[in-house]
N, C-alpha and C positions, 0 to 999 in steps of 0.2 A: 504494500500500500504506500503510495507516494506521500511525502510529508506535506503538510499544509503550507500555503504561501505565508511569508512573513508579513507582518503589518507594515513594515517599511516599504514593501514592494507594491502596496495598494495604489499609490499614484501612478506607477508604471503600468499596473494592470488596467486602471481606468483609461489611460492613453492607448494601450494596446487594444482595448475593447472598442474604443471609438474608431481606431484605424481598421479593425476587423469589420465593424459594421459598415463603414463606407466601402471597403473592398468587397464585401458580400453583395451589396446592392449593385455595384458596378459590374462585378463578375456575373451575377444573375441576369442582368439586362443584356450583357454581352453574349451570354450563352443562349438566351432566347432569340436574339438577333441571328446568331450563328445557326440555330435550328431552323429559323425561317429561311435563311439563305440556302441551307441544305435542301429544304423542301422545294424551293424554287428551282434549284439546279438539278437535283437528282430524281425528281418525279417527272412525269410526262410533260410538265411545263417547260423544262429545259431552258431556263433564262437566268441571267445574272443582272444585278443592278449596277448601273454606271452613272457617274457624275460627269456632265459635260460631254463633249465629243459630237459626233454627227447626229445623235438622237435628241439632243436638247439638254436641258438642265439635269433632270433625273429621268432615266429611261431604262427599260429592260432590253437586253440584247440576247438573242438566241445562243444557246450552247449546242455545238454540234459534235458528233462522234468523229474523232480523228484517229490517226494511226497510234497515238499514245494515250487514248482515252478522250474524255470530254475537253473541248477547246472553246474558248471564248471567241465570239465574232465581233464584240463591241470595241469601240475606241473610247478614249477618255479615261477617267479614273475608275478602276474596278472597285466599287464599294463592297461587293461580295468578298473579294479577296482581302480588302482592308479589314472587314469585320473579323475574318478568320485570323489574321495576323495580330490585330489588337487584342482579341480575346485570348489568344495563345500567350502573348507576352504578359497581359494583365493577370492571367492565371498564375504566373510565377509570383507576382506581387501578392496575390491572394494567398498563395501557399505560405509566403513569408508572414503574412498577417495571422494565418492559422497557427503557424509554428510559434509565433510570439505569444499569442494568448494561451495556447496550449502549454508552453513551457513555463510561463509565469504562474499559471494556475496549478501547475504540477499535476495535470490530469494523466490518465493512463493512455498508452499508445493508441488503443482502439478509438479513442475520442478524436485524436488527430486525424486518423483515417476517415472518420465520419465527417469532420470539418472539411477535409480536402476534397471529399466527394461532392461537396456543394458546388464546385466549379465544373463538374462533368455530368451531373444529373439535373436536368431542367427543373426549375422552381425550388430545388432543395436548399440553395443558398439563402433564399428568403425565409424559409422555415427555420433553418439553422441559426440565422442572424437573430431572429426573435427569441428563440430558445436559449441561445448562448447569452444574449444580453440579459434576459430575465434571470438566468441561473447565476451569472457572475455578479450582477447587482444585488441580488438577494444574499449571496454568499458574503460579499463585502459588507453589507449592512449588518448581517448577523454577527460576523466576526468583530466588527467595530463596536456593536452594542455590547457584546460579551466582554470585550477588552475594557470598555469604559465602566461597565458594571463591576468588573474585578478591581479596577483602580478605585472606584468609589467605596468598595467594601474594605479596602486596606485601613488598618487602624491609624489614627492620626497621633503622631508623637508630640504630646503637649509639653514634654520636658524641655524642649528647645524653645528659646524665645522667638517670637514671630519677627520676620524681617521688618525693617523700618518701612512705614507707609502702608502696612497691611492691617494695623490695629484699628 
Protein backbone atom coordinates (compact mmCIF):
# COMPACT_ATOMS: atom_id res chain seq x y z
CA UNK A 1 0.00 0.00 0.00
CA UNK A 2 1.52 3.35 -1.01
CA UNK A 3 2.12 5.96 1.65
CA UNK A 4 -0.18 8.96 1.92
CA UNK A 5 0.96 12.25 0.38
CA UNK A 6 2.58 14.71 2.76
CA UNK A 7 0.67 17.84 3.77
CA UNK A 8 3.54 19.92 2.38
CA UNK A 9 2.82 18.55 -1.10
CA UNK A 10 -0.82 19.69 -1.12
CA UNK A 11 -0.15 22.95 -3.01
CA UNK A 12 1.71 20.97 -5.69
CA UNK A 13 -1.18 18.49 -5.82
CA UNK A 14 -3.67 21.32 -6.36
CA UNK A 15 -1.54 22.69 -9.21
CA UNK A 16 -1.16 19.25 -10.75
CA UNK A 17 -4.92 18.73 -10.50
CA UNK A 18 -5.65 21.98 -12.35
CA UNK A 19 -3.14 21.02 -15.07
CA UNK A 20 -4.68 17.54 -15.33
CA UNK A 21 -8.19 18.98 -15.61
CA UNK A 22 -7.22 21.31 -18.47
CA UNK A 23 -5.30 18.55 -20.25
CA UNK A 24 -8.22 16.14 -19.85
CA UNK A 25 -10.65 18.47 -21.56
CA UNK A 26 -8.27 19.35 -24.39
CA UNK A 27 -7.38 15.69 -24.93
CA UNK A 28 -11.03 14.63 -24.84
CA UNK A 29 -12.04 17.24 -27.41
CA UNK A 30 -9.06 16.32 -29.60
CA UNK A 31 -9.97 12.64 -29.43
CA UNK A 32 -13.56 13.34 -30.43
CA UNK A 33 -12.34 15.44 -33.38
CA UNK A 34 -9.98 12.61 -34.33
CA UNK A 35 -12.84 10.09 -34.21
CA UNK A 36 -14.96 12.36 -36.42
CA UNK A 37 -12.04 12.70 -38.85
CA UNK A 38 -11.63 8.92 -39.00
CA UNK A 39 -15.33 8.43 -39.66
CA UNK A 40 -15.16 10.93 -42.52
CA UNK A 41 -12.06 9.35 -44.03
CA UNK A 42 -12.50 5.60 -43.50
CA UNK A 43 -16.24 5.15 -44.07
CA UNK A 44 -17.83 5.27 -47.51
CA UNK A 45 -17.79 9.09 -47.24
CA UNK A 46 -14.00 9.09 -48.01
CA UNK A 47 -13.37 12.81 -47.42
CA UNK A 48 -10.90 14.97 -45.51
CA UNK A 49 -11.33 18.52 -44.25
CA UNK A 50 -9.14 21.23 -45.78
CA UNK A 51 -8.59 24.89 -44.98
CA UNK A 52 -8.07 27.15 -47.99
CA UNK A 53 -6.99 25.97 -51.40
CA UNK A 54 -9.12 25.49 -54.48
CA UNK A 55 -12.28 24.51 -52.56
CA UNK A 56 -12.64 27.69 -50.53
CA UNK A 57 -12.24 28.52 -46.85
CA UNK A 58 -13.31 25.14 -45.36
CA UNK A 59 -14.10 22.25 -47.65
CA UNK A 60 -14.09 18.48 -47.91
CA UNK A 61 -11.83 16.87 -50.49
CA UNK A 62 -12.30 13.27 -51.61
CA UNK A 63 -9.86 10.59 -50.52
CA UNK A 64 -9.06 8.01 -53.20
CA UNK A 65 -7.49 4.57 -53.10
CA UNK A 66 -3.90 4.77 -54.34
CA UNK A 67 -1.05 2.29 -54.62
CA UNK A 68 -0.05 2.98 -50.98
CA UNK A 69 -3.56 3.19 -49.49
CA UNK A 70 -5.87 6.18 -49.17
CA UNK A 71 -4.51 9.42 -50.63
CA UNK A 72 -5.79 12.98 -50.31
CA UNK A 73 -6.86 14.88 -53.41
CA UNK A 74 -7.22 18.26 -51.72
CA UNK A 75 -4.91 21.23 -51.66
CA UNK A 76 -4.54 23.76 -48.90
CA UNK A 77 -4.02 22.92 -45.23
CA UNK A 78 -5.15 19.39 -44.40
CA UNK A 79 -7.07 19.92 -41.12
CA UNK A 80 -7.74 16.19 -40.81
CA UNK A 81 -4.01 15.51 -40.68
CA UNK A 82 -3.54 18.48 -38.34
CA UNK A 83 -6.09 17.06 -35.89
CA UNK A 84 -4.26 13.74 -35.91
CA UNK A 85 -0.86 15.34 -35.25
CA UNK A 86 -2.08 17.77 -32.58
CA UNK A 87 -3.96 15.06 -30.69
CA UNK A 88 -0.94 12.76 -30.83
CA UNK A 89 1.44 15.34 -29.42
CA UNK A 90 -1.01 16.66 -26.86
CA UNK A 91 -1.59 13.10 -25.67
CA UNK A 92 2.05 13.15 -24.56
CA UNK A 93 1.32 16.30 -22.50
CA UNK A 94 -1.79 14.58 -21.12
CA UNK A 95 0.31 11.57 -20.09
CA UNK A 96 2.66 13.92 -18.24
CA UNK A 97 -0.33 15.47 -16.44
CA UNK A 98 -1.59 11.97 -15.54
CA UNK A 99 1.84 10.97 -14.26
CA UNK A 100 2.16 14.13 -12.18
CA UNK A 101 -1.17 13.77 -10.36
CA UNK A 102 -0.69 10.01 -10.02
CA UNK A 103 2.79 10.32 -8.49
CA UNK A 104 1.90 13.18 -6.14
CA UNK A 105 -1.19 11.35 -4.89
CA UNK A 106 0.86 8.14 -4.57
CA UNK A 107 -1.81 6.02 -6.18
CA UNK A 108 -1.30 2.45 -7.36
CA UNK A 109 -0.11 1.79 -10.93
CA UNK A 110 -3.47 0.53 -12.20
CA UNK A 111 -4.85 4.03 -11.53
CA UNK A 112 -2.21 5.56 -13.81
CA UNK A 113 -3.21 3.12 -16.56
CA UNK A 114 -6.85 4.12 -16.11
CA UNK A 115 -5.94 7.81 -16.30
CA UNK A 116 -3.82 7.26 -19.41
CA UNK A 117 -6.64 5.42 -21.17
CA UNK A 118 -8.66 8.63 -21.04
CA UNK A 119 -6.76 9.84 -24.09
CA UNK A 120 -7.52 6.78 -26.21
CA UNK A 121 -11.11 5.89 -25.26
CA UNK A 122 -13.62 8.51 -26.46
CA UNK A 123 -15.43 10.41 -23.68
CA UNK A 124 -13.44 8.66 -20.90
CA UNK A 125 -11.23 11.69 -20.23
CA UNK A 126 -14.31 13.77 -19.36
CA UNK A 127 -15.56 11.18 -16.86
CA UNK A 128 -12.06 10.65 -15.42
CA UNK A 129 -11.53 14.40 -15.04
CA UNK A 130 -14.71 14.75 -12.99
CA UNK A 131 -13.99 11.68 -10.85
CA UNK A 132 -10.33 12.56 -10.22
CA UNK A 133 -11.15 16.17 -9.32
CA UNK A 134 -13.87 15.03 -6.92
CA UNK A 135 -11.65 12.37 -5.29
CA UNK A 136 -8.56 14.57 -4.96
CA UNK A 137 -10.45 17.60 -3.59
CA UNK A 138 -12.30 15.42 -1.07
CA UNK A 139 -9.07 13.70 0.00
CA UNK A 140 -7.24 17.02 0.48
CA UNK A 141 -10.15 18.51 2.45
CA UNK A 142 -10.39 15.45 4.71
CA UNK A 143 -6.65 15.35 5.38
CA UNK A 144 -6.50 19.09 6.09
CA UNK A 145 -9.50 18.87 8.44
CA UNK A 146 -7.91 15.93 10.27
CA UNK A 147 -4.60 17.78 10.55
CA UNK A 148 -6.20 20.95 11.92
CA UNK A 149 -8.29 18.89 14.36
CA UNK A 150 -5.18 17.15 15.66
CA UNK A 151 -3.38 20.49 16.07
CA UNK A 152 -6.39 21.92 17.96
CA UNK A 153 -6.42 18.87 20.25
CA UNK A 154 -2.79 19.40 21.35
CA UNK A 155 -2.46 20.54 24.98
CA UNK A 156 -1.44 24.16 25.39
CA UNK A 157 1.73 24.67 27.45
CA UNK A 158 0.76 27.47 29.85
CA UNK A 159 4.06 27.31 31.76
CA UNK A 160 5.75 29.47 29.13
CA UNK A 161 4.96 33.17 29.11
CA UNK A 162 2.96 34.35 26.11
CA UNK A 163 4.92 36.32 23.51
CA UNK A 164 4.66 40.12 23.66
CA UNK A 165 1.56 41.50 21.99
CA UNK A 166 -0.55 38.32 22.33
CA UNK A 167 -1.94 39.00 25.84
